[in-house]
Each structure stands twice: as structure tokens, then as C-alpha cells.
All heavy atoms as an XYZ file, in Angstrom:
699
protein
N      -1.936     -9.778     -7.683
C      -0.737     -9.073     -7.237
C      -0.781     -7.593     -7.592
O      -1.324     -7.217     -8.627
C       0.395     -9.769     -7.961
C      -0.124    -11.145     -8.225
C      -1.606    -10.976     -8.428
N      -0.187     -6.790     -6.756
C      -0.103     -5.331     -6.918
C      -1.464     -4.651     -6.930
O      -1.646     -3.612     -7.558
C       0.714     -4.961     -8.167
C       2.184     -5.320     -7.995
O       2.695     -5.203     -6.855
O       2.832     -5.712     -8.977
N      -2.441     -5.238     -6.241
C      -3.759     -4.613     -6.143
C      -4.141     -4.311     -4.692
O      -5.242     -3.846     -4.432
C      -4.852     -5.530     -6.740
O      -4.852     -6.773     -6.029
C      -4.623     -5.775     -8.216
N      -3.229     -4.581     -3.752
C      -3.524     -4.372     -2.338
C      -3.647     -2.890     -2.036
O      -2.767     -2.095     -2.343
C      -2.425     -5.004     -1.473
C      -2.636     -4.804      0.001
C      -3.686     -5.420      0.657
C      -1.784     -4.005      0.734
C      -3.886     -5.251      2.021
C      -1.968     -3.829      2.098
C      -3.025     -4.449      2.741
N      -4.774     -2.504     -1.437
C      -5.008     -1.120     -1.026
C      -5.197     -1.122      0.491
O      -6.251     -1.533      0.986
C      -6.253     -0.562     -1.711
C      -6.135     -0.491     -3.217
C      -7.432     -0.039     -3.866
O      -8.153      0.782     -3.273
O      -7.712     -0.533     -4.961
N      -4.178     -0.656      1.232
C      -4.243     -0.730      2.691
C      -5.511     -0.132      3.304
O      -6.176     -0.778      4.112
C      -3.007      0.034      3.151
C      -2.075     -0.019      1.997
C      -2.928     -0.068      0.774
N      -5.879      1.073      2.903
C      -7.039      1.726      3.532
C      -8.321      0.925      3.291
O      -9.134      0.769      4.191
C      -7.199      3.160      3.030
C      -6.058      4.077      3.427
C      -5.592      3.891      4.853
O      -4.611      3.195      5.107
N      -6.263      4.486      5.796
N      -8.476      0.420      2.083
C      -9.654     -0.390      1.763
C      -9.654     -1.662      2.614
O     -10.691     -2.072      3.132
C      -9.644     -0.731      0.270
C     -10.898     -1.390     -0.218
C     -10.860     -1.548     -1.733
C     -12.123     -2.177     -2.246
N     -12.104     -2.362     -3.690
N      -8.480     -2.277      2.778
C      -8.369     -3.485      3.590
C      -8.730     -3.185      5.048
O      -9.466     -3.939      5.683
C      -6.961     -4.071      3.503
C      -6.776     -5.258      4.407
C      -7.258     -6.501      4.043
C      -6.147     -5.120      5.634
C      -7.111     -7.595      4.881
C      -5.994     -6.207      6.478
C      -6.479     -7.442      6.102
N      -8.215     -2.093      5.583
C      -8.484     -1.759      6.987
C      -9.978     -1.527      7.223
O     -10.516     -1.896      8.260
C      -7.693     -0.532      7.430
C      -6.198     -0.724      7.375
C      -5.376      0.312      6.982
C      -5.616     -1.939      7.701
C      -3.999      0.142      6.923
C      -4.239     -2.120      7.642
C      -3.430     -1.076      7.256
N     -10.641     -0.928      6.241
C     -12.086     -0.690      6.369
C     -12.859     -1.998      6.234
O     -13.736     -2.295      7.044
C     -12.553      0.317      5.319
C     -12.060      1.716      5.610
C     -12.310      2.680      4.460
O     -12.762      2.292      3.399
N     -11.993      3.941      4.686
N     -12.538     -2.788      5.212
C     -13.241     -4.044      4.963
C     -13.068     -5.042      6.105
O     -14.010     -5.732      6.483
C     -12.726     -4.685      3.650
O     -12.821     -3.729      2.608
C     -13.528     -5.913      3.274
N     -11.872     -5.095      6.664
C     -11.581     -6.062      7.731
C     -12.108     -5.604      9.086
O     -12.133     -6.380     10.033
C     -10.071     -6.282      7.832
O      -9.438     -5.095      8.298
N     -12.487     -4.326      9.175
C     -12.971     -3.805     10.444
C     -11.869     -3.237     11.326
O     -12.132     -2.730     12.408
N     -10.620     -3.317     10.866
C      -9.502     -2.785     11.654
C      -9.676     -1.303     11.960
O      -9.373     -0.864     13.067
C      -8.183     -2.962     10.891
C      -7.366     -4.205     11.180
C      -6.189     -4.288     10.224
C      -6.886     -4.236     12.602
N     -10.157     -0.542     10.983
C     -10.277      0.902     11.178
C     -11.328      1.269     12.223
O     -11.348      2.385     12.723
C     -10.564      1.607      9.855
O     -11.775      1.134      9.302
N     -12.193      0.327     12.583
C     -13.234      0.592     13.577
C     -12.864      0.067     14.965
O     -13.615      0.217     15.913
C     -14.558     -0.028     13.128
C     -15.134      0.623     11.890
C     -16.474      0.000     11.527
C     -17.092      0.709     10.355
N     -16.641      0.208      9.072
N     -11.704     -0.574     15.075
C     -11.283     -1.153     16.357
C     -10.790     -0.072     17.312
O     -10.329      0.987     16.887
C     -10.160     -2.163     16.130
C     -10.599     -3.424     15.463
S      -9.182     -4.548     15.330
C      -9.994     -5.997     14.707
N     -10.835     -0.391     18.592
C     -10.310      0.526     19.599
C      -8.781      0.530     19.522
O      -8.176     -0.368     18.920
C     -10.740      0.073     20.995
O     -10.060     -1.126     21.339
N      -8.175      1.517     20.150
C      -6.718      1.636     20.155
C      -6.066      0.378     20.732
O      -5.073     -0.115     20.190
C      -6.292      2.868     20.944
N      -6.631     -0.171     21.792
C      -6.019     -1.363     22.398
C      -6.182     -2.580     21.492
O      -5.288     -3.432     21.428
C      -6.589     -1.636     23.790
O      -7.939     -2.004     23.719
N      -7.286     -2.667     20.771
C      -7.469     -3.781     19.833
C      -6.476     -3.686     18.678
O      -5.917     -4.699     18.254
C      -8.897     -3.793     19.283
C      -9.944     -4.209     20.296
C     -11.354     -4.027     19.757
O     -11.696     -2.985     19.202
N     -12.183     -5.051     19.942
N      -6.251     -2.472     18.186
C      -5.286     -2.278     17.094
C      -3.882     -2.655     17.576
O      -3.116     -3.284     16.846
C      -5.330     -0.833     16.547
C      -4.202     -0.587     15.550
C      -6.673     -0.550     15.890
N      -3.549     -2.317     18.826
C      -2.243     -2.711     19.375
C      -2.120     -4.227     19.478
O      -1.052     -4.792     19.251
C      -2.005     -2.051     20.737
C      -1.587     -0.615     20.583
C      -1.027     -0.032     21.844
C      -0.531      1.360     21.503
N      -0.179      2.172     22.597
N      -3.217     -4.900     19.815
C      -3.203     -6.363     19.860
C      -2.935     -6.936     18.471
O      -2.165     -7.903     18.327
C      -4.528     -6.917     20.394
C      -4.699     -6.691     21.885
O      -3.697     -6.422     22.586
O      -5.849     -6.779     22.355
N      -3.560     -6.356     17.446
C      -3.335     -6.793     16.062
C      -1.868     -6.562     15.688
O      -1.222     -7.423     15.088
C      -4.281     -6.065     15.078
C      -3.893     -6.337     13.631
C      -5.725     -6.478     15.329
N      -1.342     -5.406     16.071
C       0.065     -5.090     15.800
C       0.972     -6.161     16.406
O       1.867     -6.687     15.741
C       0.419     -3.716     16.376
C       1.875     -3.361     16.235
C       2.340     -2.770     15.070
C       2.779     -3.615     17.249
C       3.679     -2.450     14.922
C       4.117     -3.309     17.114
C       4.568     -2.715     15.950
N       0.733     -6.509     17.664
C       1.564     -7.523     18.335
C       1.440     -8.883     17.644
O       2.405     -9.640     17.575
C       1.185     -7.625     19.812
C       1.737     -6.479     20.637
C       1.630     -6.740     22.131
N       0.258     -6.643     22.610
C      -0.304     -5.538     23.062
N       0.368     -4.415     23.097
N      -1.559     -5.542     23.470
N       0.263     -9.183     17.110
C       0.027    -10.435     16.387
C       0.860    -10.485     15.102
O       1.402    -11.525     14.737
C      -1.474    -10.550     16.086
C      -1.862    -11.763     15.305
C      -1.725    -13.035     15.834
C      -2.398    -11.638     14.024
C      -2.101    -14.160     15.107
C      -2.776    -12.742     13.299
C      -2.626    -14.010     13.840
N       0.979     -9.359     14.422
C       1.734     -9.285     13.167
C       3.236     -9.252     13.436
O       4.030     -9.729     12.637
C       1.311     -8.038     12.354
C      -0.175     -8.112     12.010
C       2.127     -7.906     11.076
C      -0.743     -6.816     11.497
N       3.633     -8.707     14.574
C       5.042     -8.546     14.952
C       5.626     -9.891     15.385
O       5.760    -10.185     16.568
C       5.138     -7.512     16.077
C       6.555     -7.215     16.502
O       7.493     -7.573     15.753
O       6.737     -6.633     17.587
N       6.005    -10.716     14.397
C       6.465    -12.088     14.653
C       7.595    -12.190     15.666
O       7.598    -13.078     16.508
C       6.930    -12.752     13.351
C       5.776    -13.073     12.442
O       4.655    -13.267     12.887
N       6.045    -13.117     11.142
N       8.588    -11.316     15.552
C       9.745    -11.427     16.436
C       9.580    -10.621     17.731
O      10.504    -10.549     18.540
C      11.034    -11.030     15.705
C      11.013     -9.588     15.201
O      10.057     -8.833     15.514
O      11.961     -9.211     14.487
N       8.407    -10.029     17.908
C       8.093     -9.253     19.120
C       9.123     -8.162     19.390
O       9.439     -7.858     20.532
C       7.964    -10.192     20.332
C       6.869    -11.243     20.181
C       5.487    -10.649     19.965
O       5.010     -9.894     20.796
N       4.846    -10.968     18.852
N       9.613     -7.540     18.301
C      10.615     -6.480     18.425
C       9.983     -5.132     18.761
O      10.681     -4.201     19.132
C      11.395     -6.346     17.113
O      10.510     -5.907     16.078
N       8.668     -5.055     18.604
C       8.006     -3.772     18.806
C       7.918     -2.970     17.517
O       7.441     -1.840     17.503
N       8.389     -3.569     16.431
C       8.357     -2.927     15.111
C       7.987     -3.952     14.060
O       8.276     -5.137     14.205
C       9.732     -2.344     14.746
C      10.164     -1.241     15.660
C      10.988     -1.494     16.742
C       9.726      0.060     15.452
C      11.382     -0.484     17.603
C      10.101      1.080     16.305
C      10.929      0.801     17.371
O      11.302      1.806     18.215
N       7.382     -3.471     12.973
C       7.124     -4.316     11.806
C       8.155     -3.949     10.753
O       8.317     -2.774     10.422
C       5.716     -4.070     11.256
C       4.554     -4.300     12.218
C       3.233     -3.992     11.533
C       4.566     -5.707     12.763
N       8.847     -4.963     10.229
C       9.791     -4.720      9.143
C       9.189     -5.245      7.836
O       8.087     -5.786      7.832
C      11.151     -5.355      9.449
C      11.062     -6.852      9.708
O      10.171     -7.524      9.149
O      11.916     -7.369     10.453
N       9.912     -5.077      6.748
C       9.367     -5.485      5.441
C       9.059     -6.972      5.388
O       8.083     -7.386      4.768
C      10.319     -5.082      4.307
C      10.263     -3.612      4.007
C      10.962     -3.213      2.723
O      11.276     -4.091      1.897
O      11.189     -2.011      2.550
N       9.871     -7.802      6.024
C       9.642     -9.246      6.005
C       8.318     -9.589      6.683
O       7.555    -10.418      6.201
C      10.810     -9.972      6.690
C      10.796    -11.463      6.485
C      10.943    -11.906      5.028
O      11.496    -11.171      4.193
O      10.480    -13.012      4.721
N       8.020     -8.929      7.795
C       6.752     -9.183      8.491
C       5.568     -8.634      7.685
O       4.506     -9.262      7.639
C       6.786     -8.549      9.886
C       7.715     -9.294     10.824
C       8.054     -8.532     12.089
O       8.223     -7.302     12.049
O       8.164     -9.190     13.131
N       5.773     -7.505      7.026
C       4.698     -6.931      6.209
C       4.360     -7.805      5.008
O       3.205     -7.866      4.587
C       5.080     -5.529      5.717
C       5.121     -4.440      6.773
C       5.549     -3.119      6.128
C       3.784     -4.272      7.463
N       5.363     -8.490      4.471
C       5.145     -9.335      3.297
C       4.070    -10.396      3.573
O       3.288    -10.737      2.703
C       6.474     -9.997      2.910
C       6.434    -10.778      1.628
C       7.828    -11.038      1.120
C       8.345    -12.365      1.577
N       9.642    -12.711      0.991
N       4.009    -10.864      4.807
C       3.058    -11.920      5.176
C       1.825    -11.359      5.880
O       1.056    -12.093      6.498
C       3.757    -12.964      6.052
C       4.922    -13.605      5.353
C       6.215    -13.269      5.693
C       4.718    -14.520      4.326
C       7.294    -13.841      5.028
C       5.788    -15.094      3.656
C       7.077    -14.752      4.015
N       1.635    -10.047      5.764
C       0.547     -9.325      6.423
C      -0.825     -9.961      6.191
O      -1.550    -10.246      7.128
C       0.568     -7.879      5.901
C      -0.465     -6.985      6.505
C      -0.255     -6.422      7.743
C      -1.639     -6.691      5.830
C      -1.195     -5.577      8.304
C      -2.582     -5.851      6.384
C      -2.358     -5.300      7.627
N      -1.183    -10.205      4.924
C      -2.507    -10.754      4.603
C      -2.696    -12.157      5.172
O      -3.798    -12.520      5.581
C      -2.731    -10.790      3.086
C      -2.889     -9.449      2.392
C      -3.030     -9.656      0.881
C      -4.065     -8.683      2.931
N      -1.623    -12.929      5.197
C      -1.717    -14.303      5.691
C      -2.038    -14.349      7.182
O      -2.528    -15.355      7.675
C      -0.417    -15.053      5.400
C      -0.203    -15.239      3.915
C       1.143    -15.846      3.585
O       2.026    -15.921      4.417
N       1.289    -16.269      2.344
N      -1.761    -13.274      7.899
C      -2.092    -13.217      9.323
C      -3.611    -13.143      9.525
O      -4.110    -13.473     10.577
C      -1.433    -12.002      9.994
C       0.053    -12.130     10.143
C       0.374    -13.185     11.173
C       1.816    -13.152     11.577
N       2.090    -14.056     12.695
N      -4.300    -12.668      8.508
C      -5.754    -12.506      8.609
C      -6.526    -13.648      7.969
O      -7.653    -13.919      8.333
C      -6.178    -11.171      7.990
C      -5.642    -10.001      8.747
C      -4.444     -9.420      8.405
C      -6.331     -9.496      9.844
C      -3.933     -8.351      9.128
C      -5.832     -8.436     10.574
C      -4.627     -7.876     10.211
N      -5.906    -14.301      6.988
C      -6.580    -15.409      6.314
C      -5.536    -16.401      5.830
O      -4.709    -16.063      4.971
C      -7.400    -14.885      5.123
C      -8.182    -15.966      4.436
C      -9.008    -15.433      3.278
O      -9.495    -14.302      3.349
O      -9.143    -16.170      2.301
N      -5.561    -17.600      6.383
C      -4.585    -18.594      5.932
C      -4.872    -18.889      4.462
O      -6.012    -18.919      4.037
C      -4.675    -19.865      6.769
O      -5.931    -20.463      6.608
N      -3.838    -19.052      3.708
C      -4.003    -19.287      2.284
C      -4.004    -17.997      1.468
O      -4.030    -18.042      0.244
N      -3.990    -16.857      2.147
C      -3.917    -15.575      1.423
C      -2.527    -15.449      0.803
O      -1.569    -16.074      1.255
C      -4.183    -14.413      2.367
N      -2.437    -14.646     -0.199
C      -1.161    -14.485     -0.890
C      -0.215    -13.585     -0.087
O      -0.634    -12.837      0.780
C      -1.386    -13.881     -2.278
C      -1.887    -12.439     -2.243
C      -2.093    -11.902     -3.653
N      -2.593    -10.546     -3.645
C      -1.832     -9.455     -3.529
N      -0.526     -9.575     -3.380
N      -2.365     -8.250     -3.545
N       1.074    -13.689     -0.436
C       2.060    -12.760      0.121
C       1.898    -11.440     -0.609
O       1.497    -11.415     -1.774
C       3.487    -13.268     -0.137
C       3.875    -14.473      0.646
C       5.298    -14.934      0.323
O       6.056    -14.196     -0.346
O       5.629    -16.047      0.730
N       2.225    -10.353      0.070
C       2.251     -9.069     -0.623
C       3.461     -9.051     -1.552
O       4.502     -9.632     -1.239
C       2.370     -7.915      0.378
C       1.171     -7.681      1.296
C       1.447     -6.511      2.234
C      -0.090     -7.425      0.511
N       3.330     -8.381     -2.688
C       4.458     -8.251     -3.607
C       5.468     -7.282     -3.003
O       5.170     -6.566     -2.048
C       4.004     -7.715     -4.979
O       3.506     -6.393     -4.797
C       2.943     -8.604     -5.612
N       6.643     -7.244     -3.577
C       7.680     -6.335     -3.080
C       7.212     -4.880     -3.157
O       7.407     -4.109     -2.223
C       8.977     -6.522     -3.871
C      10.118     -5.713     -3.302
C      11.448     -6.005     -3.982
O      11.595     -7.069     -4.604
O      12.329     -5.137     -3.876
N       6.551     -4.513     -4.260
C       6.108     -3.121     -4.393
C       4.977     -2.805     -3.403
O       4.912     -1.699     -2.863
C       5.697     -2.789     -5.827
O       4.568     -3.534     -6.215
N       4.091     -3.778     -3.147
C       3.029     -3.562     -2.158
C       3.615     -3.413     -0.757
O       3.185     -2.558      0.021
C       2.042     -4.737     -2.166
C       1.155     -4.778     -3.386
C       0.350     -6.058     -3.469
O       0.843     -7.136     -3.078
O      -0.792     -5.992     -3.944
N       4.606     -4.248     -0.455
C       5.263     -4.183      0.848
C       5.932     -2.829      1.034
O       5.796     -2.192      2.072
C       6.309     -5.317      0.985
O       5.648     -6.568      0.811
C       6.972     -5.296      2.338
N       6.640     -2.375     -0.002
C       7.337     -1.081      0.073
C       6.348      0.080      0.195
O       6.590      1.024      0.945
C       8.263     -0.892     -1.125
C       9.483     -1.797     -1.048
C      10.502     -1.477     -2.108
C      11.684     -2.406     -2.073
N      12.327     -2.577     -0.795
N       5.223      0.018     -0.500
C       4.263      1.116     -0.412
C       3.559      1.118      0.943
O       3.269      2.172      1.496
C       3.271      1.106     -1.572
O       2.306      0.113     -1.415
N       3.313     -0.071      1.508
C       2.729     -0.156      2.845
C       3.707      0.421      3.868
O       3.316      1.173      4.759
C       2.383     -1.614      3.172
C       1.657     -1.903      4.475
C       0.358     -1.113      4.581
C       1.361     -3.395      4.605
N       4.970      0.088      3.725
C       6.000      0.627      4.614
C       6.058      2.148      4.490
O       6.050      2.863      5.491
C       7.366      0.010      4.275
C       8.525      0.547      5.089
S       8.431      0.169      6.856
C       8.869     -1.555      6.862
N       6.079      2.642      3.264
C       6.174      4.088      3.040
C       4.961      4.828      3.610
O       5.087      5.940      4.122
C       6.322      4.377      1.549
N       3.796      4.195      3.540
C       2.569      4.831      4.028
C       2.566      4.992      5.542
O       1.936      5.912      6.065
C       1.352      4.010      3.594
N       3.280      4.130      6.240
C       3.222      4.147      7.705
C       4.498      4.601      8.392
O       4.447      5.057      9.526
C       2.857      2.758      8.215
N       5.627      4.485      7.721
C       6.919      4.794      8.355
C       7.155      6.292      8.396
O       7.925      6.841      7.622
C       8.039      4.068      7.605
C       9.400      4.275      8.247
O       9.453      4.642      9.437
O      10.410      4.066      7.550
N       6.496      6.953      9.332
C       6.544      8.416      9.412
C       7.920      8.974      9.754
O       8.266     10.069      9.326
C       5.529      8.924     10.434
C       4.111      8.568     10.040
O       3.792      8.462      8.861
N       3.259      8.367     11.030
N       8.701      8.242     10.535
C      10.013      8.774     10.931
C      11.151      8.287     10.025
O      12.301      8.647     10.239
C      10.315      8.459     12.401
C      10.332      6.974     12.711
O      10.291      6.146     11.774
O      10.379      6.633     13.909
N      10.829      7.479      9.009
C      11.811      7.077      8.011
C      12.887      6.125      8.507
O      13.949      6.026      7.905
N      12.601      5.363      9.582
C      13.619      4.461     10.116
C      13.576      3.067      9.493
O      14.320      2.181      9.887
C      13.526      4.366     11.640
C      12.221      3.768     12.146
O      11.331      3.460     11.313
O      12.079      3.620     13.372
N      12.700      2.859      8.503
C      12.651      1.571      7.809
C      11.848      0.505      8.517
O      11.914     -0.665      8.166
N      11.080      0.906      9.513
C      10.214     -0.036     10.225
C       9.008      0.719     10.756
O       9.015      1.949     10.834
C      10.981     -0.748     11.347
C      11.678      0.197     12.295
C      12.657     -0.543     13.183
C      13.378      0.470     14.070
N      14.434     -0.088     14.852
N       7.972     -0.025     11.098
C       6.723      0.583     11.560
C       6.532      0.254     13.033
O       6.454     -0.919     13.411
C       5.523      0.042     10.753
C       5.676      0.371      9.269
C       4.213      0.615     11.300
C       4.642     -0.294      8.382
N       6.477      1.288     13.858
C       6.209      1.111     15.279
C       4.709      1.017     15.525
O       3.895      1.269     14.631
N       4.343      0.681     16.748
C       2.929      0.511     17.100
C       2.119      1.777     16.871
O       0.999      1.733     16.366
C       2.805      0.052     18.556
N       2.694      2.932     17.221
C       1.981      4.200     17.030
C       1.795      4.501     15.544
O       0.743      4.964     15.120
C       2.717      5.354     17.721
C       2.813      5.202     19.234
C       1.447      5.078     19.912
O       0.525      5.827     19.542
O       1.317      4.217     20.797
N       2.832      4.248     14.750
C       2.743      4.467     13.302
C       1.687      3.553     12.692
O       0.917      3.980     11.826
C       4.102      4.221     12.635
C       5.152      5.252     12.979
C       6.534      4.887     12.470
O       6.941      3.704     12.589
O       7.214      5.788     11.955
N       1.657      2.306     13.145
C       0.666      1.352     12.644
C      -0.739      1.860     12.963
O      -1.626      1.847     12.110
C       0.914     -0.025     13.269
C      -0.033     -1.088     12.777
C       0.101     -1.620     11.505
C      -1.048     -1.561     13.589
C      -0.769     -2.615     11.055
C      -1.925     -2.552     13.145
C      -1.778     -3.079     11.877
N      -0.917      2.310     14.177
C      -2.225      2.807     14.612
C      -2.662      4.012     13.758
O      -3.789      4.088     13.321
C      -2.153      3.208     16.083
C      -3.477      3.572     16.664
C      -3.665      2.875     17.984
O      -4.408      1.910     18.061
N      -2.986      3.327     19.002
N      -1.725      4.928     13.508
C      -2.045      6.101     12.673
C      -2.447      5.666     11.265
O      -3.387      6.204     10.696
C      -0.832      7.033     12.585
C      -0.583      7.838     13.838
C       0.671      8.681     13.730
O       0.992      9.151     12.609
O       1.329      8.859     14.771
N      -1.725      4.694     10.704
C      -2.035      4.227      9.346
C      -3.417      3.591      9.299
O      -4.197      3.853      8.394
C      -0.971      3.215      8.881
C      -1.286      2.617      7.523
S      -0.037      1.477      6.913
C      -0.069      0.188      8.146
N      -3.731      2.746     10.274
C      -5.017      2.056     10.295
C      -6.158      3.046     10.414
O      -7.204      2.895      9.783
C      -5.060      1.039     11.461
C      -6.466      0.531     11.706
C      -4.134     -0.128     11.175
N      -5.963      4.106     11.181
C      -7.053      5.052     11.449
C      -7.125      6.210     10.463
O      -8.057      6.992     10.511
C      -6.919      5.587     12.874
C      -7.115      4.480     13.875
C      -7.051      4.963     15.290
N      -7.559      3.927     16.158
C      -8.809      3.868     16.593
N      -9.674      4.774     16.249
N      -9.196      2.892     17.374
N      -6.129      6.319      9.560
C      -6.159      7.458      8.624
C      -7.136      7.257      7.477
O      -7.526      6.173      7.167
C      -4.761      7.709      8.072
O      -4.340      6.646      7.259
């Protein structure tokens, strides 16, 4: 717990090397309610989307992931924000 590093994960998983359309597909996969945004509840289960049996992110990891990507400060991550975070 509290050791999740988003940039390292994106590189290790290959997300950072995916095309823009592939990253959007991943975003839609994580977006459980298909709202077009990722909220903290969806981010909490982020790792489990990639590996069943993976742990939930802790509250502080979820908040730091949100802060890293939520460029407009609306409390959720849109597809463009997600793409920027993955590629940064």
C-alpha cells in the first residue's frame, strides 16, 4: 500500500507506448459507468482492471492519481486528461 507510482506503472504496463486511440480504449474500459470521466471510486479499482486479484489503491494513492491528472480541478479525469497523464 502507498507505493503506487503512476508513471512507472504506465511505462511497465506499456500504456505509455500505446497510440492515442488505444489509450482512449483503456480509458473507456476503466470508466465503469461510461460517464466519460473517471472519478475517485473508479480510480480506486484501477489496478484491478489490469490484473484480477490486484489490490485496491489506497485513499492517498487515489487522491494523488486524481491530482496528477485533473488539470481543470473538476474532481474527475476526462479522456484527454487521462491521455496527458499516461503520456507525460
